Each structure stands twice: as structure tokens, then as C-alpha cells.
C-alpha positions as CSV (number, residue, x, y, z in Angstrom):
1,M,-3.4,18.9,-8.6
2,R,-3.1,15.5,-6.7
3,E,-6.1,16.3,-4.4
4,V,-8.0,17.2,-7.7
5,F,-6.8,13.9,-9.3
6,C,-8.3,12.0,-6.2
7,S,-11.5,13.8,-6.5
8,L,-11.9,13.2,-10.1
9,I,-11.3,9.5,-9.8
10,G,-13.7,9.6,-6.8
11,S,-16.2,11.2,-9.2
12,A,-15.6,8.4,-11.7
13,M,-16.1,5.6,-9.4
14,F,-19.3,7.3,-8.2
15,L,-20.6,7.5,-11.6
16,S,-19.8,3.8,-12.0
17,A,-22.0,2.9,-9.2
18,V,-19.2,2.4,-6.9
19,S,-19.6,3.7,-3.3
20,P,-19.0,7.3,-3.4
21,A,-17.3,7.1,0.0
22,L,-14.2,5.9,-2.0
23,A,-13.0,9.4,-3.1
24,G,-10.1,8.5,-5.1
25,P,-7.6,5.6,-5.2
26,P,-7.7,4.0,-1.6
27,L,-4.1,3.0,-1.6
28,V,-2.8,6.5,-2.3
29,C,-5.6,9.3,-1.6
30,H,-5.9,8.6,2.1
31,T,-3.3,8.3,4.8
32,I,-2.8,5.4,7.1
33,K,-2.6,6.2,10.9
34,I,0.7,5.2,12.2
35,E,0.7,7.5,15.3
36,G,4.0,9.1,14.7
37,A,6.0,6.0,13.7
38,K,9.2,6.6,11.7
39,S,8.6,6.8,8.0
40,L,9.5,8.9,5.1
41,P,9.2,12.8,5.8
42,F,5.6,14.0,5.2
43,G,3.0,16.4,6.5
44,T,-0.2,15.6,7.8
45,G,-2.3,15.6,4.6
46,A,-2.2,12.6,1.8
47,F,0.0,14.7,-0.6
48,D,2.3,16.9,2.0
49,A,5.3,15.7,0.5
50,D,8.4,17.4,1.9
51,S,9.9,19.6,-1.0
52,G,13.4,19.2,0.1
53,Y,13.3,15.6,0.4
54,D,15.9,13.9,-1.9
55,R,14.0,11.3,-4.2
56,A,17.3,9.8,-5.4
57,R,17.9,8.3,-1.8
58,M,14.3,7.0,-1.3
59,A,14.9,3.5,-2.3
60,D,17.7,3.1,0.3
61,D,15.4,5.0,3.0
62,V,12.6,2.7,2.2
63,L,14.6,-0.4,2.5
64,A,15.9,0.7,5.9
65,L,12.6,1.6,7.2
66,L,10.9,-1.5,6.3
67,N,12.9,-3.7,8.7
68,A,11.8,-7.1,10.1
69,G,10.3,-5.2,13.1
70,T,8.5,-2.5,11.3
71,P,4.5,-3.3,11.6
72,V,2.4,-3.7,8.5
73,L,0.5,-0.4,8.8
74,V,3.6,1.6,9.0
75,R,5.0,-0.4,6.0
76,M,1.7,0.6,4.1
77,E,1.8,4.3,4.8
78,T,5.6,4.4,4.0
79,L,5.0,2.8,0.6
80,R,2.1,5.2,0.0
81,R,4.3,8.1,0.7
82,A,6.9,6.5,-1.5
83,T,4.5,6.5,-4.4
84,V,3.6,10.2,-4.1
85,Y,7.3,11.0,-4.3
86,A,7.9,8.6,-7.3
87,K,5.2,10.3,-9.2
88,K,6.4,11.2,-12.8
89,N,9.9,9.8,-12.1
90,E,9.9,6.3,-13.6
91,A,13.7,5.9,-12.5
92,V,13.0,6.6,-8.9
93,A,9.9,4.0,-9.0
94,T,11.8,1.5,-10.8
95,R,14.8,1.5,-8.2
96,L,12.5,1.0,-5.5
97,A,10.5,-1.7,-7.0
98,Q,13.6,-3.6,-8.2
99,S,15.2,-3.1,-4.7
100,L,12.1,-4.4,-2.9
101,A,11.8,-7.4,-5.3
102,G,15.3,-8.1,-5.0
103,R,15.3,-8.4,-1.3
104,A,12.3,-10.5,-1.4
105,S,13.7,-13.0,-3.6
106,K,16.6,-13.5,-1.3
107,E,14.1,-14.1,1.8
108,K,12.4,-17.1,0.4
109,G,11.9,-19.7,3.1
110,T,12.6,-17.4,5.9
111,P,10.3,-15.8,8.6
112,A,10.7,-12.6,6.9
113,E,9.4,-13.7,3.6
114,A,5.6,-12.8,4.0
115,L,6.6,-9.0,4.9
116,R,9.1,-8.8,1.9
117,V,6.4,-10.3,-0.6
118,F,3.9,-8.0,1.1
119,D,6.0,-4.9,0.6
120,V,6.9,-5.5,-3.3
121,S,3.2,-6.4,-3.9
122,Y,1.6,-3.3,-2.0
123,L,4.0,-1.0,-3.7
124,A,2.8,-2.4,-7.2
125,G,-0.8,-1.5,-6.2
126,C,0.1,1.7,-4.9
127,L,1.9,2.6,-8.2
128,H,-0.8,1.1,-10.4
129,Q,-3.5,3.1,-8.8
130,Y,-1.8,6.3,-8.8
131,G,-0.7,6.0,-12.4
132,V,3.3,5.6,-11.5
133,A,5.2,3.8,-14.4
134,A,8.0,1.6,-13.3
135,D,10.0,-1.4,-15.2
136,W,8.8,-4.6,-13.6
137,S,10.9,-6.7,-15.9
138,G,12.6,-9.7,-14.1
139,I,10.2,-9.5,-11.0
140,P,8.5,-12.8,-10.5
141,E,4.6,-12.5,-12.1
142,G,3.0,-13.6,-8.9
143,W,4.3,-10.4,-7.0
144,T,2.7,-7.8,-9.5
145,A,0.0,-9.7,-11.4
146,D,-3.4,-8.1,-10.9
147,E,-1.8,-4.8,-9.6
148,G,-0.2,-6.7,-6.7
149,Y,-3.3,-8.2,-5.3
150,A,-2.2,-11.7,-5.8
151,G,1.2,-11.0,-4.1
152,V,-0.5,-9.5,-1.1
153,Q,-2.7,-12.6,-0.9
154,E,0.3,-14.8,-1.0
155,A,1.9,-12.7,1.8
156,I,-1.2,-13.3,3.9
157,S,-1.0,-17.1,3.4
158,L,2.6,-16.9,4.3
159,S,1.9,-14.9,7.5
160,H,-1.0,-17.2,8.3
161,G,-3.5,-14.6,8.1
162,D,-2.0,-11.3,9.4
163,P,-5.1,-9.2,10.1
164,A,-3.2,-5.9,9.0
165,M,-2.5,-7.7,5.8
166,E,-6.0,-8.4,5.3
167,F,-6.9,-4.7,5.9
168,A,-4.3,-4.1,3.0
169,A,-6.1,-6.5,0.8
170,A,-9.4,-5.2,1.7
171,L,-8.3,-1.8,0.2
172,M,-6.8,-3.3,-2.8
173,A,-10.1,-5.2,-3.5
174,R,-12.1,-2.2,-3.2
175,S,-10.8,-0.6,-6.3
176,P,-11.4,-2.1,-8.6
177,V,-13.9,-4.1,-6.8
178,R,-12.9,-7.8,-6.3
179,P,-15.1,-10.6,-5.1
180,G,-12.8,-11.0,-1.9
181,F,-13.5,-7.4,-0.6
182,A,-16.0,-8.5,2.1
183,E,-13.9,-11.5,3.4
184,H,-10.7,-9.6,3.7
185,L,-12.6,-6.8,5.6
186,R,-14.3,-9.3,7.9
187,L,-11.0,-11.0,8.6
188,A,-9.1,-7.8,9.3
189,R,-12.1,-6.6,12.0
190,A,-12.1,-9.9,13.4
191,G,-8.2,-9.8,14.1
192,A,-8.0,-6.3,15.3
193,P,-8.0,-5.8,19.1
194,E,-10.4,-3.2,20.3
195,G,-9.0,0.1,20.6
196,S,-6.1,-1.0,18.4
197,L,-4.2,1.1,15.7
198,L,-5.6,-1.4,13.5
199,A,-9.1,-1.2,14.5
200,R,-9.0,2.7,14.3
201,N,-7.8,2.5,10.7
202,L,-10.6,0.1,10.0
203,A,-13.1,2.2,11.5
204,E,-11.8,5.6,10.3
205,H,-10.7,4.8,6.8
206,P,-12.8,6.7,4.2
207,V,-13.2,3.7,1.7
208,L,-14.3,1.4,4.6
209,R,-16.8,3.8,6.1
210,R,-20.4,2.2,5.8
């Protein structure tokens, strides 16, 4: 059913004159390549969730996985997987959202601030695109307004232009289409070393193929 959801959304985007290559919400319907890095348990497909995984522990697992040394691409895939696990479970989604927001608020003014703001904002975008309800009350508006896009822009500024965050922003600006899409994509490509994992994701992600 989830694959059908992505296909239907992709068809709707096509009929709306958006690129047919989108094929569903870009933050959720397509995996991020992380080359076996540690993340939430998952199969190889976009929706190959582990049926035995205890969703009640997901917020704690995600916080542990998204430590200061975790690359942005791994953060993106981990939050994408978390969104799949949170589908139809508002309590699970809310606990994760509140946990990430609470951690971010404690990191203000520290080197970790950009990553923490990125995490809660990218999660907001994933949940929104996949139609997952969560209680965002008490969370600073800038992190969740515009489906998390404004918060990711803030994280980019705090990180002094992290190219992997620019990649994330490009995906967010692709659906719904925003004026910043082309510039985010240009900056991501400019900052991705040849042969790097970021370069591979940029070249192979279905949403960004030309």
C-alpha cells in the first residue's frame, strides 16, 4: 500500500505539470544511500520496515543514532525510516518530534546546534510529506513552519553551507516546488567531492535526475 501511495502521489504530481521523475514524496519514497552505516533496522527497499521492531523505543534509538559524529546523509535516511515506522501512530511521531526539538533547544549557541536544528526540521518535512500526524505544540515555529523547510535553511546557515544539508533542502524544495530548488541543488553539487557518497546520491536520486 505504501508503494501505491508513492505511485499515486507521483501521478498527481505529473498531472500537475511537475516533473514525472518525482514518483512520490521525495523525502520518504526514495532511500538515501548510506553504504551500510548504522541506522534504524530496515531492508533494502523504501518501505522494508522490520516487522519485529519495537516502535515504542524508536525515539530513544533515533536520538542515540543521531550523535554529533553522524553524517547528514545518515541523519536523513534515519529520519526517513523513522517516518515510515511512525505512520498511523501519532504517539510515536509526537514523542520523536518532541524529543528532537527538546534536544535542539538545549544546544543553542553550540557547535552541535546546526545538526540539532536540521534533525527536527527534516523530520517535520518527512512527516508532512507522508501525512503522519504529530503534536508540534511548544516547538519553536521556525523549525516546523513551511513543512520544516525554513528550519533546514536555518541549519544550513548555522553550518556555513553544509553541502549535504543543501541536498536535503533541494529535496524539500522539489515538492512542493519552491524558488530555492535550483540554487540548493547547485550548491550541493558544487560542494560534493567527485566520487563521494553525496555525489552519488545527487547523481542517482530519482527526484534529481534530469
